[in-house]
C-alpha positions as CSV (number, residue, x, y, z in Angstrom):
1,X,-0.1,0.1,0.0
2,X,1.3,3.6,-0.5
3,X,0.4,5.1,2.8
4,X,0.5,8.6,1.4
5,X,-2.6,7.9,-0.5
6,X,-5.8,9.0,0.9
7,X,-7.6,5.8,0.0
8,X,-6.4,2.3,0.7
9,X,-8.0,-0.8,-0.9
10,X,-8.0,-4.4,-0.1
11,X,-10.2,-6.9,-2.1
12,X,-9.5,-10.1,-0.5
13,X,-13.0,-11.7,-0.4
14,X,-12.1,-13.6,3.0
15,X,-12.2,-9.9,4.4
16,X,-15.9,-10.2,4.1
17,X,-16.0,-12.5,7.0
18,X,-14.0,-10.1,9.3
19,X,-15.1,-6.6,8.8
20,X,-15.5,-6.0,12.5
21,X,-12.2,-7.1,13.3
22,X,-10.8,-4.9,10.5
23,X,-12.8,-2.1,11.7
24,X,-11.4,-2.5,15.2
25,X,-7.8,-2.8,13.9
26,X,-7.6,0.0,11.6
27,X,-9.3,2.4,14.2
28,X,-7.7,1.5,17.2
29,X,-5.9,4.8,17.3
30,X,-9.0,6.7,17.0
31,X,-10.6,8.8,19.7
32,X,-13.6,7.4,21.5
33,X,-15.6,10.4,21.3
34,X,-15.7,13.6,19.1
35,X,-16.7,16.9,20.5
36,X,-20.1,17.8,20.2
37,X,-20.8,19.7,16.8
38,X,-17.5,18.6,15.4
39,X,-18.1,17.5,11.9
40,X,-14.9,17.7,10.6
41,X,-12.8,14.2,10.2
42,X,-9.4,15.0,11.6
43,X,-8.1,11.5,10.4
44,X,-4.5,11.2,9.4
45,X,-1.9,8.4,9.0
46,X,0.6,8.7,11.8
47,X,4.0,6.7,11.3
48,X,5.9,5.8,14.8
49,X,8.9,3.8,14.7
50,X,8.5,2.0,11.3
51,X,4.5,1.3,11.9
52,X,1.7,3.0,10.5
53,X,-1.5,3.7,12.2
54,X,-4.7,5.6,11.2
55,X,-5.9,8.2,13.7
56,X,-9.6,8.8,14.1
57,X,-12.7,6.9,12.8
58,X,-12.3,7.0,9.1
59,X,-12.4,3.2,8.1
60,X,-15.3,2.5,5.8
61,X,-16.3,-0.7,4.0
62,X,-17.8,-1.1,0.3
63,X,-18.7,-4.6,-0.2
64,X,-19.0,-5.2,-3.7
65,X,-20.7,-8.5,-4.5
66,X,-21.3,-10.6,-7.4
67,X,-23.9,-13.0,-8.8
68,X,-23.5,-16.1,-6.4
69,X,-23.2,-18.3,-9.7
70,X,-20.6,-16.0,-11.1
71,X,-18.6,-16.1,-7.8
72,X,-18.5,-19.9,-7.6
73,X,-17.6,-20.1,-11.6
74,X,-14.6,-17.8,-10.7
75,X,-13.5,-20.0,-7.7
76,X,-13.2,-23.1,-10.0
77,X,-9.7,-22.2,-10.5
78,X,-8.9,-22.3,-6.9
79,X,-11.5,-24.9,-5.4
80,X,-11.9,-28.1,-7.5
81,X,-13.2,-30.4,-4.7
82,X,-16.6,-28.7,-4.2
83,X,-19.5,-28.8,-6.8
84,X,-21.0,-25.4,-8.4
85,X,-23.9,-25.8,-5.8
86,X,-21.5,-26.2,-2.7
87,X,-19.5,-22.9,-4.0
88,X,-22.6,-21.0,-4.4
89,X,-23.8,-22.0,-0.9
90,X,-20.5,-21.1,0.6
91,X,-20.6,-17.6,-1.1
92,X,-24.1,-17.0,0.2
93,X,-22.9,-17.8,3.5
94,X,-20.2,-15.2,3.4
95,X,-22.7,-12.7,2.0
96,X,-25.1,-13.4,5.0
97,X,-22.1,-13.1,7.5
98,X,-21.2,-9.8,6.2
99,X,-24.8,-8.4,6.2
100,X,-25.2,-9.6,9.8
101,X,-21.6,-8.0,10.6
102,X,-22.4,-5.0,8.9
103,X,-25.1,-3.8,11.2
104,X,-22.3,-3.3,14.0
105,X,-20.1,-1.1,11.8
106,X,-20.9,2.5,11.6
107,X,-22.9,4.2,8.8
108,X,-21.8,6.4,6.5
């Protein structure tokens, strides 16, 4: 990642299983409360002794999904011991898990 950029992107489908963990991880330096009426986001990347952390609650998720059959067909190259039906079922479980976790993430 280029930490000088304002936006970082990670597209691994497995991250759809752990959005609350990722939110907590990326926001561990965030202040617990903002001052009343403070609409400005003061988030910035802070480098300390070779590590980088995000200051402020700026982590957002954009979950782009595919039709389950298309996702299952794309997975054929990586998973050959499951049927198409099993791969569709797996992707539906991933989407359902994400939808459940998304309820606990900040909106906006």
